[in-house]
C-alpha positions in Angstrom: 20.2 25.4 47.8 18.1 22.5 49.0 19.1 19.5 50.7 17.3 16.2 50.0 17.4 13.1 52.0 17.2 9.6 50.4 17.0 6.3 52.1 18.5 3.8 49.6 19.6 0.1 50.0 20.2 0.6 53.7 22.1 3.9 53.3 20.9 7.5 54.2 22.0 10.0 51.7 22.0 13.8 52.3 22.4 15.5 48.9 22.6 19.3 48.2 20.7 20.4 45.2 20.5 23.7 43.2 18.1 25.2 40.8 19.2 24.5 37.3 20.3 20.9 38.2 18.2 17.8 37.3 15.4 17.1 40.0 16.4 19.9 42.3 13.7 19.2 44.9 13.5 15.6 45.5 15.2 12.3 44.4 13.9 11.6 40.8 11.2 8.7 40.5 12.9 7.4 37.3 16.3 7.3 39.0 14.7 5.6 42.0 13.0 3.0 39.5 16.3 2.4 37.7 18.1 1.6 41.3 15.3 -0.6 42.4 16.5 -2.9 39.4 20.2 -2.4 40.1 22.5 -4.9 41.9 25.7 -3.5 43.3 28.5 -5.6 44.7 31.7 -4.6 46.5 34.6 -4.0 44.1 32.4 -3.4 41.0 33.6 -0.4 38.8 30.7 1.7 38.2 30.1 5.1 36.1 27.3 7.3 36.9 26.9 9.0 33.5 24.9 12.3 33.9 25.5 12.3 37.4 23.5 15.5 38.5 24.0 16.0 42.1 25.6 12.6 42.5 22.6 10.4 44.1 23.6 7.2 41.9 27.3 7.6 42.0 27.3 8.1 45.7 25.2 5.3 46.6 27.3 3.1 44.2 30.4 4.4 46.0 28.9 3.3 49.5 28.1 -0.1 48.1 31.2 -0.8 45.8 34.0 1.3 47.3 34.6 4.9 46.5 37.9 4.0 44.5 35.7 2.1 42.0 33.2 4.8 41.0 33.3 7.6 38.4 30.7 10.3 38.2 30.4 12.6 35.1 28.3 15.3 33.9 28.4 17.9 31.1 27.5 20.6 33.5 30.3 21.9 35.6 27.9 23.0 38.4 26.4 19.4 38.7 30.0 18.0 39.0 30.8 20.7 41.7 27.7 19.8 43.6 28.4 16.1 43.3 31.7 16.6 44.6 30.5 18.3 47.7 27.9 15.7 48.3 30.5 13.0 47.9 32.4 14.5 50.8 29.2 15.1 52.6 28.3 11.5 52.4 31.7 10.0 53.3 33.0 9.0 49.8 35.5 11.9 49.1 37.6 9.4 46.8 35.3 9.1 43.9 36.4 10.4 40.6 34.2 13.3 39.2 34.7 14.5 35.5 33.1 17.2 33.6 32.5 15.5 30.4 30.2 15.8 27.5 29.2 12.0 27.4 32.3 10.1 27.1 34.5 12.8 25.4 36.6 13.7 28.8 36.5 10.2 30.0 39.6 7.9 29.6 38.3 5.0 31.9 37.0 1.7 30.6 36.3 -1.8 31.8 33.1 -0.7 33.8 31.0 -3.5 35.4 28.0 -1.0 35.4 27.2 2.0 33.6 24.0 3.8 35.0 22.2 6.8 33.3 19.1 8.8 33.2 19.5 10.3 29.9 17.9 13.3 28.7 14.9 12.0 26.7 12.8 15.0 26.0 14.9 16.1 23.1 16.1 14.1 20.1 17.9 10.8 20.5 21.5 11.9 19.8 22.7 12.0 23.4 21.1 8.6 24.2 22.5 7.2 21.1 26.1 8.2 22.0 25.5 7.0 25.6 24.4 3.6 24.3 27.1 3.2 21.7 30.1 4.6 23.4 28.9 2.9 26.8 29.0 -0.5 25.0 32.8 0.1 24.4 33.4 1.3 27.9 32.0 -2.0 29.6 33.9 -5.0 30.1 32.7 -8.1 28.8 29.7 -9.0 31.0 29.3 -5.4 32.1 25.8 -4.0 32.1 24.4 -0.7 31.0 21.4 0.4 32.9 19.1 3.3 31.7 15.7 4.7 32.7 13.4 6.9 30.3 9.7 7.3 29.8 10.1 6.1 26.1 10.2 2.5 25.3 10.4 1.4 21.8 13.5 3.6 20.4 15.5 2.8 23.5 14.6 -1.1 23.4 15.4 -1.3 19.6 18.8 0.7 19.9 19.9 -1.3 22.9 19.0 -4.7 21.2 20.8 -3.7 17.9 23.9 -2.6 19.9 24.0 -5.1 22.7 22.2 -8.1 21.0 19.5 -8.0 23.7 17.9 -5.9 26.4 15.5 -6.4 29.5 12.9 -4.0 29.8 10.9 -3.4 33.0 8.1 -0.7 33.5 8.2 0.6 37.0 6.1 3.5 38.3 5.5 4.7 34.6 9.1 4.6 33.7 11.0 2.2 31.4 14.2 0.6 33.0 16.6 -1.0 30.4 19.3 -3.5 31.2 21.8 -4.6 28.5 24.8 -6.8 29.0 28.0 -6.6 26.9 28.4 -10.3 25.7 30.7 -9.7 22.8 33.5 -7.4 21.5 31.6 -5.7 18.7 28.0 -4.4 18.2 25.5 -7.0 17.7 24.1 -5.7 14.4 27.3 -4.1 12.9 26.8 -3.4 9.1 28.8 -5.8 6.9 31.8 -4.1 5.3 31.8 -3.7 1.5 35.0 -4.7 -0.3 36.0 -2.0 -2.8 
């Protein structure tokens, strides 16, 4: 076990990490790049999708209220560690769910979904996060993602959301897309048969 310390948005977080979890020895630079573009407000409903040790969700809970934040990860160990970190950082009331993407999440109506998806593999996980994330946001809600790749993510987010803002920070691509309509922007036309 390692404990990392992060000073973010006026909050000091102490986070336990473990070998096998994402970025086990330090706060991930991509995650920090995404957070540098993120604006939190009290009362916002936030989902930390793929929470790892919980850095993003715990920070969100400190800024938005722990009752408004959900953390999820496919890895039961990550969810367990995030739970311990939530207690350690004074936000034991966050909801933590073991879920493969959105499969075990019932919540919707989020103001903000934040994710640093696995981008070294194919795009299937990111595709599901984007498409299903769109449906879990309230109108005006935003999806924030960070990756090292630009074109595929920019094109996919624009196709689903109708637009995307992209910022390059420290070698990472930070994407921000807002849900402005009830259905995907480029939904294929239905055929009458």
